[in-house]
PDB file with one MODEL, atoms N, CA, C and O in Angstrom:
MODEL        1
ATOM      1  N   MET A   1     115.427  64.475  71.450  1.00  0.00           N
ATOM      2  CA  MET A   1     116.203  65.005  72.556  1.00  0.00           C
ATOM      3  C   MET A   1     117.010  63.877  73.195  1.00  0.00           C
ATOM      4  O   MET A   1     116.586  62.722  73.227  1.00  0.00           O
ATOM      5  N   ALA A   2     118.170  64.242  73.696  1.00  0.00           N
ATOM      6  CA  ALA A   2     119.062  63.250  74.286  1.00  0.00           C
ATOM      7  C   ALA A   2     118.493  62.719  75.603  1.00  0.00           C
ATOM      8  O   ALA A   2     117.974  63.476  76.423  1.00  0.00           O
ATOM      9  N   ASN A   3     118.602  61.412  75.783  1.00  0.00           N
ATOM     10  CA  ASN A   3     118.063  60.771  76.981  1.00  0.00           C
ATOM     11  C   ASN A   3     119.111  60.454  78.036  1.00  0.00           C
ATOM     12  O   ASN A   3     118.778  60.267  79.206  1.00  0.00           O
ATOM     13  N   THR A   4     120.369  60.392  77.631  1.00  0.00           N
ATOM     14  CA  THR A   4     121.421  60.029  78.570  1.00  0.00           C
ATOM     15  C   THR A   4     122.464  61.131  78.639  1.00  0.00           C
ATOM     16  O   THR A   4     122.527  62.001  77.770  1.00  0.00           O
ATOM     17  N   ASN A   5     123.280  61.082  79.682  1.00  0.00           N
ATOM     18  CA  ASN A   5     124.355  62.060  79.814  1.00  0.00           C
ATOM     19  C   ASN A   5     125.308  61.989  78.623  1.00  0.00           C
ATOM     20  O   ASN A   5     125.780  63.009  78.122  1.00  0.00           O
ATOM     21  N   GLN A   6     125.576  60.766  78.187  1.00  0.00           N
ATOM     22  CA  GLN A   6     126.485  60.575  77.062  1.00  0.00           C
ATOM     23  C   GLN A   6     125.906  61.201  75.795  1.00  0.00           C
ATOM     24  O   GLN A   6     126.623  61.861  75.043  1.00  0.00           O
ATOM     25  N   ALA A   7     124.610  60.995  75.556  1.00  0.00           N
ATOM     26  CA  ALA A   7     123.974  61.545  74.363  1.00  0.00           C
ATOM     27  C   ALA A   7     123.923  63.076  74.426  1.00  0.00           C
ATOM     28  O   ALA A   7     124.076  63.747  73.405  1.00  0.00           O
ATOM     29  N   GLU A   8     123.709  63.619  75.614  1.00  0.00           N
ATOM     30  CA  GLU A   8     123.694  65.073  75.766  1.00  0.00           C
ATOM     31  C   GLU A   8     125.071  65.662  75.449  1.00  0.00           C
ATOM     32  O   GLU A   8     125.181  66.682  74.768  1.00  0.00           O
ATOM     33  N   LYS A   9     126.109  65.009  75.948  1.00  0.00           N
ATOM     34  CA  LYS A   9     127.469  65.482  75.689  1.00  0.00           C
ATOM     35  C   LYS A   9     127.781  65.401  74.197  1.00  0.00           C
ATOM     36  O   LYS A   9     128.353  66.332  73.629  1.00  0.00           O
ATOM     37  N   ARG A  10     127.408  64.290  73.563  1.00  0.00           N
ATOM     38  CA  ARG A  10     127.675  64.141  72.133  1.00  0.00           C
ATOM     39  C   ARG A  10     126.926  65.210  71.331  1.00  0.00           C
ATOM     40  O   ARG A  10     127.437  65.703  70.326  1.00  0.00           O
ATOM     41  N   ALA A  11     125.726  65.564  71.769  1.00  0.00           N
ATOM     42  CA  ALA A  11     124.964  66.608  71.080  1.00  0.00           C
ATOM     43  C   ALA A  11     125.669  67.960  71.223  1.00  0.00           C
ATOM     44  O   ALA A  11     125.731  68.738  70.271  1.00  0.00           O
ATOM     45  N   ARG A  12     126.198  68.233  72.415  1.00  0.00           N
ATOM     46  CA  ARG A  12     126.944  69.477  72.625  1.00  0.00           C
ATOM     47  C   ARG A  12     128.190  69.508  71.743  1.00  0.00           C
ATOM     48  O   ARG A  12     128.492  70.520  71.111  1.00  0.00           O
ATOM     49  N   GLN A  13     128.910  68.382  71.710  1.00  0.00           N
ATOM     50  CA  GLN A  13     130.129  68.317  70.909  1.00  0.00           C
ATOM     51  C   GLN A  13     129.817  68.454  69.416  1.00  0.00           C
ATOM     52  O   GLN A  13     130.540  69.129  68.683  1.00  0.00           O
ATOM     53  N   ALA A  14     128.748  67.814  68.982  1.00  0.00           N
ATOM     54  CA  ALA A  14     128.386  67.873  67.568  1.00  0.00           C
ATOM     55  C   ALA A  14     128.068  69.303  67.150  1.00  0.00           C
ATOM     56  O   ALA A  14     128.451  69.735  66.063  1.00  0.00           O
ATOM     57  N   GLU A  15     127.375  70.030  68.003  1.00  0.00           N
ATOM     58  CA  GLU A  15     127.038  71.423  67.688  1.00  0.00           C
ATOM     59  C   GLU A  15     128.302  72.292  67.640  1.00  0.00           C
ATOM     60  O   GLU A  15     128.441  73.148  66.766  1.00  0.00           O
ATOM     61  N   LYS A  16     129.209  72.065  68.578  1.00  0.00           N
ATOM     62  CA  LYS A  16     130.459  72.827  68.591  1.00  0.00           C
ATOM     63  C   LYS A  16     131.272  72.535  67.329  1.00  0.00           C
ATOM     64  O   LYS A  16     131.812  73.448  66.706  1.00  0.00           O
ATOM     65  N   HIS A  17     131.355  71.256  66.959  1.00  0.00           N
ATOM     66  CA  HIS A  17     132.090  70.873  65.758  1.00  0.00           C
ATOM     67  C   HIS A  17     131.433  71.436  64.506  1.00  0.00           C
ATOM     68  O   HIS A  17     132.124  71.866  63.583  1.00  0.00           O
ATOM     69  N   ARG A  18     130.096  71.435  64.465  1.00  0.00           N
ATOM     70  CA  ARG A  18     129.371  71.958  63.306  1.00  0.00           C
ATOM     71  C   ARG A  18     129.693  73.433  63.105  1.00  0.00           C
ATOM     72  O   ARG A  18     129.949  73.872  61.983  1.00  0.00           O
ATOM     73  N   GLN A  19     129.679  74.196  64.193  1.00  0.00           N
ATOM     74  CA  GLN A  19     129.974  75.614  64.088  1.00  0.00           C
ATOM     75  C   GLN A  19     131.422  75.871  63.668  1.00  0.00           C
ATOM     76  O   GLN A  19     131.694  76.765  62.867  1.00  0.00           O
ATOM     77  N   HIS A  20     132.335  75.092  64.206  1.00  0.00           N
ATOM     78  CA  HIS A  20     133.746  75.243  63.848  1.00  0.00           C
ATOM     79  C   HIS A  20     133.966  74.911  62.380  1.00  0.00           C
ATOM     80  O   HIS A  20     134.668  75.635  61.673  1.00  0.00           O
ATOM     81  N   ASN A  21     133.368  73.818  61.922  1.00  0.00           N
ATOM     82  CA  ASN A  21     133.510  73.419  60.526  1.00  0.00           C
ATOM     83  C   ASN A  21     132.886  74.452  59.595  1.00  0.00           C
ATOM     84  O   ASN A  21     133.422  74.711  58.517  1.00  0.00           O
ATOM     85  N   ALA A  22     131.761  75.048  59.993  1.00  0.00           N
ATOM     86  CA  ALA A  22     131.127  76.076  59.175  1.00  0.00           C
ATOM     87  C   ALA A  22     132.050  77.278  59.034  1.00  0.00           C
ATOM     88  O   ALA A  22     132.134  77.872  57.959  1.00  0.00           O
ATOM     89  N   SER A  23     132.736  77.640  60.099  1.00  0.00           N
ATOM     90  CA  SER A  23     133.681  78.746  60.056  1.00  0.00           C
ATOM     91  C   SER A  23     134.840  78.440  59.109  1.00  0.00           C
ATOM     92  O   SER A  23     135.261  79.302  58.338  1.00  0.00           O
ATOM     93  N   LEU A  24     135.349  77.224  59.169  1.00  0.00           N
ATOM     94  CA  LEU A  24     136.449  76.835  58.294  1.00  0.00           C
ATOM     95  C   LEU A  24     136.011  76.809  56.836  1.00  0.00           C
ATOM     96  O   LEU A  24     136.752  77.255  55.960  1.00  0.00           O
ATOM     97  N   ARG A  25     134.809  76.289  56.567  1.00  0.00           N
ATOM     98  CA  ARG A  25     134.290  76.275  55.195  1.00  0.00           C
ATOM     99  C   ARG A  25     134.126  77.691  54.657  1.00  0.00           C
ATOM    100  O   ARG A  25     134.386  77.951  53.482  1.00  0.00           O
ATOM    101  N   SER A  26     133.698  78.596  55.516  1.00  0.00           N
ATOM    102  CA  SER A  26     133.544  79.989  55.112  1.00  0.00           C
ATOM    103  C   SER A  26     134.891  80.599  54.734  1.00  0.00           C
ATOM    104  O   SER A  26     134.993  81.306  53.732  1.00  0.00           O
ATOM    105  N   ALA A  27     135.916  80.331  55.525  1.00  0.00           N
ATOM    106  CA  ALA A  27     137.258  80.839  55.217  1.00  0.00           C
ATOM    107  C   ALA A  27     137.758  80.256  53.896  1.00  0.00           C
ATOM    108  O   ALA A  27     138.408  80.952  53.115  1.00  0.00           O
ATOM    109  N   PHE A  28     137.459  78.994  53.649  1.00  0.00           N
ATOM    110  CA  PHE A  28     137.839  78.327  52.402  1.00  0.00           C
ATOM    111  C   PHE A  28     137.196  79.030  51.212  1.00  0.00           C
ATOM    112  O   PHE A  28     137.871  79.346  50.232  1.00  0.00           O
ATOM    113  N   ARG A  29     135.896  79.270  51.300  1.00  0.00           N
ATOM    114  CA  ARG A  29     135.185  79.918  50.196  1.00  0.00           C
ATOM    115  C   ARG A  29     135.663  81.349  49.998  1.00  0.00           C
ATOM    116  O   ARG A  29     135.778  81.816  48.865  1.00  0.00           O
ATOM    117  N   THR A  30     135.939  82.040  51.085  1.00  0.00           N
ATOM    118  CA  THR A  30     136.427  83.416  50.991  1.00  0.00           C
ATOM    119  C   THR A  30     137.774  83.466  50.282  1.00  0.00           C
ATOM    120  O   THR A  30     138.007  84.348  49.456  1.00  0.00           O
ATOM    121  N   SER A  31     138.647  82.541  50.593  1.00  0.00           N
ATOM    122  CA  SER A  31     139.962  82.530  49.950  1.00  0.00           C
ATOM    123  C   SER A  31     139.827  82.269  48.452  1.00  0.00           C
ATOM    124  O   SER A  31     140.562  82.853  47.655  1.00  0.00           O
ATOM    125  N   LEU A  32     138.891  81.394  48.060  1.00  0.00           N
ATOM    126  CA  LEU A  32     138.663  81.151  46.636  1.00  0.00           C
ATOM    127  C   LEU A  32     138.131  82.406  45.950  1.00  0.00           C
ATOM    128  O   LEU A  32     138.548  82.742  44.841  1.00  0.00           O
ATOM    129  N   LYS A  33     137.214  83.088  46.614  1.00  0.00           N
ATOM    130  CA  LYS A  33     136.626  84.295  46.028  1.00  0.00           C
ATOM    131  C   LYS A  33     137.655  85.398  45.861  1.00  0.00           C
ATOM    132  O   LYS A  33     137.590  86.165  44.900  1.00  0.00           O
ATOM    133  N   LYS A  34     138.605  85.488  46.783  1.00  0.00           N
ATOM    134  CA  LYS A  34     139.651  86.502  46.669  1.00  0.00           C
ATOM    135  C   LYS A  34     140.489  86.261  45.422  1.00  0.00           C
ATOM    136  O   LYS A  34     140.844  87.203  44.713  1.00  0.00           O
ATOM    137  N   VAL A  35     140.806  84.990  45.154  1.00  0.00           N
ATOM    138  CA  VAL A  35     141.600  84.664  43.972  1.00  0.00           C
ATOM    139  C   VAL A  35     140.790  84.972  42.709  1.00  0.00           C
ATOM    140  O   VAL A  35     141.307  85.570  41.766  1.00  0.00           O
ATOM    141  N   LEU A  36     139.536  84.565  42.697  1.00  0.00           N
ATOM    142  CA  LEU A  36     138.707  84.811  41.516  1.00  0.00           C
ATOM    143  C   LEU A  36     138.526  86.305  41.259  1.00  0.00           C
ATOM    144  O   LEU A  36     138.531  86.745  40.109  1.00  0.00           O
ATOM    145  N   LYS A  37     138.371  87.069  42.309  1.00  0.00           N
ATOM    146  CA  LYS A  37     138.216  88.516  42.154  1.00  0.00           C
ATOM    147  C   LYS A  37     139.486  89.119  41.562  1.00  0.00           C
ATOM    148  O   LYS A  37     139.414  89.994  40.698  1.00  0.00           O
ATOM    149  N   ALA A  38     140.644  88.657  42.021  1.00  0.00           N
ATOM    150  CA  ALA A  38     141.908  89.154  41.483  1.00  0.00           C
ATOM    151  C   ALA A  38     142.080  88.750  40.020  1.00  0.00           C
ATOM    152  O   ALA A  38     142.612  89.519  39.219  1.00  0.00           O
ATOM    153  N   ILE A  39     141.632  87.548  39.676  1.00  0.00           N
ATOM    154  CA  ILE A  39     141.725  87.090  38.290  1.00  0.00           C
ATOM    155  C   ILE A  39     140.833  87.948  37.397  1.00  0.00           C
ATOM    156  O   ILE A  39     141.245  88.366  36.315  1.00  0.00           O
ATOM    157  N   LEU A  40     139.607  88.207  37.856  1.00  0.00           N
ATOM    158  CA  LEU A  40     138.669  88.993  37.051  1.00  0.00           C
ATOM    159  C   LEU A  40     139.109  90.447  36.917  1.00  0.00           C
ATOM    160  O   LEU A  40     138.767  91.106  35.935  1.00  0.00           O
ATOM    161  N   SER A  41     139.856  90.949  37.883  1.00  0.00           N
ATOM    162  CA  SER A  41     140.347  92.322  37.792  1.00  0.00           C
ATOM    163  C   SER A  41     141.459  92.438  36.747  1.00  0.00           C
ATOM    164  O   SER A  41     141.757  93.536  36.275  1.00  0.00           O
ATOM    165  N   GLY A  42     142.067  91.318  36.390  1.00  0.00           N
ATOM    166  CA  GLY A  42     143.095  91.317  35.358  1.00  0.00           C
ATOM    167  C   GLY A  42     144.494  91.610  35.864  1.00  0.00           C
ATOM    168  O   GLY A  42     145.411  91.805  35.067  1.00  0.00           O
ATOM    169  N   ASN A  43     144.673  91.645  37.169  1.00  0.00           N
ATOM    170  CA  ASN A  43     145.974  91.940  37.747  1.00  0.00           C
ATOM    171  C   ASN A  43     146.661  90.625  38.115  1.00  0.00           C
ATOM    172  O   ASN A  43     146.349  90.016  39.138  1.00  0.00           O
ATOM    173  N   LYS A  44     147.587  90.201  37.279  1.00  0.00           N
ATOM    174  CA  LYS A  44     148.220  88.900  37.478  1.00  0.00           C
ATOM    175  C   LYS A  44     149.034  88.810  38.766  1.00  0.00           C
ATOM    176  O   LYS A  44     148.933  87.798  39.460  1.00  0.00           O
ATOM    177  N   PRO A  45     149.841  89.823  39.122  1.00  0.00           N
ATOM    178  CA  PRO A  45     150.586  89.707  40.393  1.00  0.00           C
ATOM    179  C   PRO A  45     149.670  89.584  41.610  1.00  0.00           C
ATOM    180  O   PRO A  45     149.957  88.817  42.529  1.00  0.00           O
ATOM    181  N   ASP A  46     148.576  90.334  41.618  1.00  0.00           N
ATOM    182  CA  ASP A  46     147.632  90.222  42.732  1.00  0.00           C
ATOM    183  C   ASP A  46     146.984  88.843  42.758  1.00  0.00           C
ATOM    184  O   ASP A  46     146.772  88.266  43.824  1.00  0.00           O
ATOM    185  N   ALA A  47     146.671  88.319  41.567  1.00  0.00           N
ATOM    186  CA  ALA A  47     146.060  86.997  41.486  1.00  0.00           C
ATOM    187  C   ALA A  47     147.020  85.930  41.998  1.00  0.00           C
ATOM    188  O   ALA A  47     146.613  85.014  42.713  1.00  0.00           O
ATOM    189  N   GLN A  48     148.286  86.048  41.634  1.00  0.00           N
ATOM    190  CA  GLN A  48     149.276  85.079  42.099  1.00  0.00           C
ATOM    191  C   GLN A  48     149.450  85.157  43.609  1.00  0.00           C
ATOM    192  O   GLN A  48     149.585  84.134  44.281  1.00  0.00           O
ATOM    193  N   GLN A  49     149.445  86.371  44.135  1.00  0.00           N
ATOM    194  CA  GLN A  49     149.594  86.538  45.580  1.00  0.00           C
ATOM    195  C   GLN A  49     148.379  85.964  46.312  1.00  0.00           C
ATOM    196  O   GLN A  49     148.525  85.305  47.342  1.00  0.00           O
ATOM    197  N   ALA A  50     147.184  86.214  45.781  1.00  0.00           N
ATOM    198  CA  ALA A  50     145.973  85.670  46.394  1.00  0.00           C
ATOM    199  C   ALA A  50     145.971  84.144  46.321  1.00  0.00           C
ATOM    200  O   ALA A  50     145.536  83.468  47.253  1.00  0.00           O
ATOM    201  N   TYR A  51     146.461  83.615  45.209  1.00  0.00           N
ATOM    202  CA  TYR A  51     146.541  82.157  45.045  1.00  0.00           C
ATOM    203  C   TYR A  51     147.502  81.562  46.079  1.00  0.00           C
ATOM    204  O   TYR A  51     147.208  80.531  46.685  1.00  0.00           O
ATOM    205  N   GLN A  52     148.648  82.216  46.277  1.00  0.00           N
ATOM    206  CA  GLN A  52     149.614  81.720  47.258  1.00  0.00           C
ATOM    207  C   GLN A  52     149.023  81.728  48.668  1.00  0.00           C
ATOM    208  O   GLN A  52     149.368  80.880  49.492  1.00  0.00           O
ATOM    209  N   GLY A  53     148.140  82.678  48.945  1.00  0.00           N
ATOM    210  CA  GLY A  53     147.480  82.709  50.242  1.00  0.00           C
ATOM    211  C   GLY A  53     146.377  81.681  50.370  1.00  0.00           C
ATOM    212  O   GLY A  53     146.074  81.221  51.471  1.00  0.00           O
ATOM    213  N   ALA A  54     145.769  81.315  49.237  1.00  0.00           N
ATOM    214  CA  ALA A  54     144.647  80.379  49.259  1.00  0.00           C
ATOM    215  C   ALA A  54     145.111  78.921  49.371  1.00  0.00           C
ATOM    216  O   ALA A  54     144.401  78.086  49.932  1.00  0.00           O
ATOM    217  N   VAL A  55     146.275  78.620  48.850  1.00  0.00           N
ATOM    218  CA  VAL A  55     146.745  77.226  48.836  1.00  0.00           C
ATOM    219  C   VAL A  55     146.849  76.634  50.249  1.00  0.00           C
ATOM    220  O   VAL A  55     146.371  75.518  50.455  1.00  0.00           O
ATOM    221  N   PRO A  56     147.443  77.318  51.224  1.00  0.00           N
ATOM    222  CA  PRO A  56     147.486  76.723  52.564  1.00  0.00           C
ATOM    223  C   PRO A  56     146.097  76.547  53.183  1.00  0.00           C
ATOM    224  O   PRO A  56     145.869  75.605  53.942  1.00  0.00           O
ATOM    225  N   VAL A  57     145.182  77.445  52.861  1.00  0.00           N
ATOM    226  CA  VAL A  57     143.815  77.315  53.384  1.00  0.00           C
ATOM    227  C   VAL A  57     143.153  76.079  52.792  1.00  0.00           C
ATOM    228  O   VAL A  57     142.512  75.306  53.504  1.00  0.00           O
ATOM    229  N   ILE A  58     143.312  75.898  51.487  1.00  0.00           N
ATOM    230  CA  ILE A  58     142.723  74.736  50.810  1.00  0.00           C
ATOM    231  C   ILE A  58     143.329  73.451  51.365  1.00  0.00           C
ATOM    232  O   ILE A  58     142.605  72.502  51.668  1.00  0.00           O
ATOM    233  N   ASP A  59     144.651  73.417  51.497  1.00  0.00           N
ATOM    234  CA  ASP A  59     145.314  72.219  52.020  1.00  0.00           C
ATOM    235  C   ASP A  59     144.917  71.953  53.470  1.00  0.00           C
ATOM    236  O   ASP A  59     144.828  70.799  53.889  1.00  0.00           O
ATOM    237  N   GLY A  60     144.679  73.005  54.228  1.00  0.00           N
ATOM    238  CA  GLY A  60     144.248  72.835  55.606  1.00  0.00           C
ATOM    239  C   GLY A  60     142.878  72.181  55.714  1.00  0.00           C
ATOM    240  O   GLY A  60     142.611  71.440  56.660  1.00  0.00           O
ATOM    241  N   MET A  61     142.020  72.452  54.754  1.00  0.00           N
ATOM    242  CA  MET A  61     140.697  71.826  54.750  1.00  0.00           C
ATOM    243  C   MET A  61     140.820  70.314  54.542  1.00  0.00           C
ATOM    244  O   MET A  61     140.046  69.535  55.098  1.00  0.00           O
ATOM    245  N   VAL A  62     141.801  69.916  53.738  1.00  0.00           N
ATOM    246  CA  VAL A  62     142.031  68.482  53.518  1.00  0.00           C
ATOM    247  C   VAL A  62     142.550  67.839  54.796  1.00  0.00           C
ATOM    248  O   VAL A  62     142.093  66.767  55.194  1.00  0.00           O
ATOM    249  N   THR A  63     143.507  68.501  55.435  1.00  0.00           N
ATOM    250  CA  THR A  63     144.101  67.961  56.659  1.00  0.00           C
ATOM    251  C   THR A  63     143.053  67.770  57.747  1.00  0.00           C
ATOM    252  O   THR A  63     143.096  66.800  58.503  1.00  0.00           O
ATOM    253  N   LYS A  64     142.113  68.704  57.816  1.00  0.00           N
ATOM    254  CA  LYS A  64     141.061  68.634  58.830  1.00  0.00           C
ATOM    255  C   LYS A  64     139.915  67.707  58.421  1.00  0.00           C
ATOM    256  O   LYS A  64     139.009  67.450  59.214  1.00  0.00           O
ATOM    257  N   GLY A  65     139.955  67.209  57.194  1.00  0.00           N
ATOM    258  CA  GLY A  65     138.943  66.261  56.749  1.00  0.00           C
ATOM    259  C   GLY A  65     137.641  66.894  56.289  1.00  0.00           C
ATOM    260  O   GLY A  65     136.618  66.214  56.212  1.00  0.00           O
ATOM    261  N   LEU A  66     137.660  68.195  55.980  1.00  0.00           N
ATOM    262  CA  LEU A  66     136.428  68.862  55.565  1.00  0.00           C
ATOM    263  C   LEU A  66     136.162  68.717  54.073  1.00  0.00           C
ATOM    264  O   LEU A  66     135.008  68.709  53.645  1.00  0.00           O
ATOM    265  N   ILE A  67     137.222  68.601  53.283  1.00  0.00           N
ATOM    266  CA  ILE A  67     137.049  68.338  51.860  1.00  0.00           C
ATOM    267  C   ILE A  67     138.001  67.222  51.459  1.00  0.00           C
ATOM    268  O   ILE A  67     138.995  66.960  52.135  1.00  0.00           O
ATOM    269  N   HIS A  68     137.682  66.575  50.357  1.00  0.00           N
ATOM    270  CA  HIS A  68     138.503  65.483  49.861  1.00  0.00           C
ATOM    271  C   HIS A  68     139.739  66.055  49.171  1.00  0.00           C
ATOM    272  O   HIS A  68     139.704  67.165  48.640  1.00  0.00           O
ATOM    273  N   LYS A  69     140.819  65.300  49.182  1.00  0.00           N
ATOM    274  CA  LYS A  69     142.060  65.789  48.589  1.00  0.00           C
ATOM    275  C   LYS A  69     141.911  66.033  47.094  1.00  0.00           C
ATOM    276  O   LYS A  69     142.564  66.923  46.550  1.00  0.00           O
ATOM    277  N   ASN A  70     141.070  65.263  46.424  1.00  0.00           N
ATOM    278  CA  ASN A  70     140.865  65.478  44.989  1.00  0.00           C
ATOM    279  C   ASN A  70     140.124  66.783  44.730  1.00  0.00           C
ATOM    280  O   ASN A  70     140.396  67.464  43.741  1.00  0.00           O
ATOM    281  N   LYS A  71     139.200  67.132  45.603  1.00  0.00           N
ATOM    282  CA  LYS A  71     138.492  68.406  45.459  1.00  0.00           C
ATOM    283  C   LYS A  71     139.466  69.557  45.635  1.00  0.00           C
ATOM    284  O   LYS A  71     139.407  70.537  44.894  1.00  0.00           O
ATOM    285  N   ALA A  72     140.348  69.451  46.595  1.00  0.00           N
ATOM    286  CA  ALA A  72     141.348  70.493  46.820  1.00  0.00           C
ATOM    287  C   ALA A  72     142.258  70.620  45.604  1.00  0.00           C
ATOM    288  O   ALA A  72     142.551  71.727  45.151  1.00  0.00           O
ATOM    289  N   ALA A  73     142.699  69.490  45.084  1.00  0.00           N
ATOM    290  CA  ALA A  73     143.574  69.503  43.915  1.00  0.00           C
ATOM    291  C   ALA A  73     142.850  70.105  42.718  1.00  0.00           C
ATOM    292  O   ALA A  73     143.450  70.844  41.937  1.00  0.00           O
ATOM    293  N   ARG A  74     141.584  69.801  42.569  1.00  0.00           N
ATOM    294  CA  ARG A  74     140.787  70.343  41.458  1.00  0.00           C
ATOM    295  C   ARG A  74     140.689  71.866  41.557  1.00  0.00           C
ATOM    296  O   ARG A  74     140.877  72.569  40.564  1.00  0.00           O
ATOM    297  N   HIS A  75     140.395  72.368  42.751  1.00  0.00           N
ATOM    298  CA  HIS A  75     140.293  73.813  42.938  1.00  0.00           C
ATOM    299  C   HIS A  75     141.630  74.494  42.644  1.00  0.00           C
ATOM    300  O   HIS A  75     141.675  75.500  41.937  1.00  0.00           O
ATOM    301  N   LYS A  76     142.716  73.945  43.187  1.00  0.00           N
ATOM    302  CA  LYS A  76     144.020  74.549  42.983  1.00  0.00           C
ATOM    303  C   LYS A  76     144.406  74.518  41.505  1.00  0.00           C
ATOM    304  O   LYS A  76     144.947  75.493  40.983  1.00  0.00           O
ATOM    305  N   SER A  77     144.133  73.418  40.843  1.00  0.00           N
ATOM    306  CA  SER A  77     144.478  73.288  39.435  1.00  0.00           C
ATOM    307  C   SER A  77     143.700  74.282  38.579  1.00  0.00           C
ATOM    308  O   SER A  77     144.271  74.923  37.696  1.00  0.00           O
ATOM    309  N   ARG A  78     142.420  74.410  38.833  1.00  0.00           N
ATOM    310  CA  ARG A  78     141.603  75.318  38.027  1.00  0.00           C
ATOM    311  C   ARG A  78     141.990  76.776  38.260  1.00  0.00           C
ATOM    312  O   ARG A  78     142.055  77.564  37.316  1.00  0.00           O
ATOM    313  N   LEU A  79     142.246  77.129  39.509  1.00  0.00           N
ATOM    314  CA  LEU A  79     142.669  78.500  39.785  1.00  0.00           C
ATOM    315  C   LEU A  79     144.018  78.797  39.133  1.00  0.00           C
ATOM    316  O   LEU A  79     144.209  79.853  38.530  1.00  0.00           O
ATOM    317  N   ASN A  80     144.943  77.859  39.261  1.00  0.00           N
ATOM    318  CA  ASN A  80     146.285  78.049  38.708  1.00  0.00           C
ATOM    319  C   ASN A  80     146.236  78.148  37.189  1.00  0.00           C
ATOM    320  O   ASN A  80     146.950  78.961  36.602  1.00  0.00           O
ATOM    321  N   SER A  81     145.410  77.340  36.548  1.00  0.00           N
ATOM    322  CA  SER A  81     145.332  77.398  35.094  1.00  0.00           C
ATOM    323  C   SER A  81     144.731  78.728  34.627  1.00  0.00           C
ATOM    324  O   SER A  81     145.125  79.261  33.589  1.00  0.00           O
ATOM    325  N   ARG A  82     143.776  79.260  35.395  1.00  0.00           N
ATOM    326  CA  ARG A  82     143.210  80.553  35.040  1.00  0.00           C
ATOM    327  C   ARG A  82     144.233  81.669  35.205  1.00  0.00           C
ATOM    328  O   ARG A  82     144.254  82.620  34.423  1.00  0.00           O
ATOM    329  N   ILE A  83     145.082  81.551  36.223  1.00  0.00           N
ATOM    330  CA  ILE A  83     146.124  82.557  36.429  1.00  0.00           C
ATOM    331  C   ILE A  83     147.172  82.468  35.302  1.00  0.00           C
ATOM    332  O   ILE A  83     147.640  83.494  34.808  1.00  0.00           O
ATOM    333  N   ARG A  84     147.531  81.254  34.906  1.00  0.00           N
ATOM    334  CA  ARG A  84     148.538  81.079  33.861  1.00  0.00           C
ATOM    335  C   ARG A  84     148.081  81.623  32.517  1.00  0.00           C
ATOM    336  O   ARG A  84     148.907  82.070  31.721  1.00  0.00           O
ATOM    337  N   THR A  85     146.778  81.592  32.250  1.00  0.00           N
ATOM    338  CA  THR A  85     146.283  82.067  30.964  1.00  0.00           C
ATOM    339  C   THR A  85     146.108  83.588  30.924  1.00  0.00           C
ATOM    340  O   THR A  85     145.765  84.146  29.882  1.00  0.00           O
ATOM    341  N   MET A  86     146.341  84.253  32.049  1.00  0.00           N
ATOM    342  CA  MET A  86     146.225  85.717  32.064  1.00  0.00           C
ATOM    343  C   MET A  86     147.383  86.345  31.303  1.00  0.00           C
ATOM    344  O   MET A  86     148.482  85.793  31.250  1.00  0.00           O
ATOM    345  N   GLN A  87     147.119  87.512  30.713  1.00  0.00           N
ATOM    346  CA  GLN A  87     148.173  88.247  29.993  1.00  0.00           C
ATOM    347  C   GLN A  87     148.989  89.054  30.973  1.00  0.00           C
ATOM    348  O   GLN A  87     149.927  89.745  30.574  1.00  0.00           O
TER     349      GLN A  87
ENDMDL
END
C-alpha cells in the first residue's frame, strides 16, 4: 500500500492508465478479428474494407506506445498478404 501522497497518486494514475490501455488493446484485437472473419468468409471486398479500418487502429497503438512498430508492421503485412491471396 502507498505510504505517501505521491505514491497514492501514482497508484491512482497507474490504475487509470492500465484500464485505458486495456481498452485500447481490446479495440486492436477486435479490429484484427474483423479482418480475419472477413477473410475466412471469402468476401474480398469486405476483407479489404475491414483491413482499411484496421490499419489506423494498428498504427494508433504504435503511436500510443502500446505495441512496437515492428509488431504493427508484421500484423499489417500478414493480413494484407492473406487478402491478396484471396480469389
